[in-house]
N, C-alpha and C positions, 0 to 999 in steps of 0.2 A: 590531424592531417587534413589537408585541404581536399576538396572534391576532385580537383584536377588530378591529384596524385592517385586517388582511388580509381578514377577513370582509366589511368594508365595501367594500374595493377590489373584491372578487369580486362583491358585490351590485351595485355601480355598473357593472361590466363586463357583468353579466347584464342589467341594465336597458338599457344601450346596445345589447346584442345584440337585445333584444326590440323596442326603439323605433326603431332606426336604419333609414333607408330603404335603406342599402347593407349588403351582407353579404359574407362570405368574405374573400378577400385584399384587396378594396377597403376593407372596413371596417377591417381591420388596418392598412392603409397610412394611412388617414385618421386613425386614432388616433395613429400615430407622427408624422404631420405636425402634428397638433394641439399637440404639444410645442413646435414652432417658433412657433406662434401665441401660446402661453402665454409663451414666452421673450420675445417681442416686447412683451408686456404688462409683464413685469418690467423690460425696458429702458426702456420709456416711464415707468413709475413711478419708476425710479431717476433718470432725467433730471429728472423733476419734483421729486423729493425734494432733489436737488442744485441745483435752479433753473438747470440747465445750458442750457436753451433760453431765450434772451433774449426771445423772443416770448411764451412762456407763463409764465415765472417759476417760482415754487414752486407747481406745480400738484398735487403729490402729497406724501404724508407717508412716513416710514419704515415706518409701519404698513401703508401700501399696498404697499410693496416686500415686506414680510414675507408679506402675504396672497398676492401674486402668486407669490412663490417657493414657497409651499405649493401653489398651483394647478399650477405646473410639476411638482412632485414627485408630486402625486396623479395628474395626467395621465400622467406617465411610468410610474407603477406600474400604472395601468389599461391602458396600451398593452402593457406587459410581460405582464400577466395575460391580455391578448387574444392574445398570440403563443405563449404556452406554458402548459400546465397546471402547470408546475413553477416558476412565477414567485416564489413565496415562498422556496423553496429556493435558486433561482438568485440572488436578491437577497441573501439571508443569506450565501451562499458568496462572492459578489463583495465585499460589505461587509467580510467577514473577510479576504479576500485583500488588499484595499487597506489595511486597518488593519495587517495583519501586515507588509506591505511598507513601510509608512510609519512605523509606530510601534516598529519593532524596531531 
């Protein structure tokens, strides 16, 4: 991920830090839990894109699924940045670890 993207993640984290009514460990826990909420939105969009709910039919598009997946990713990175000052380094290391394990 490029440096500009990480700068935006950090700015969003800082904005949450300054605007959130909760602080400390509670704020960190809420950011981790937010990932679950965003995942639920992906699941809902996927059901809608597949038309899997007979009551709702095709209520979403694949573009909706893509956007919701991005929201999960962004939310996860903000949570990681909230938990450790080394988020960028940890993410890069983990990405390379998984790639090395899987692609070799």
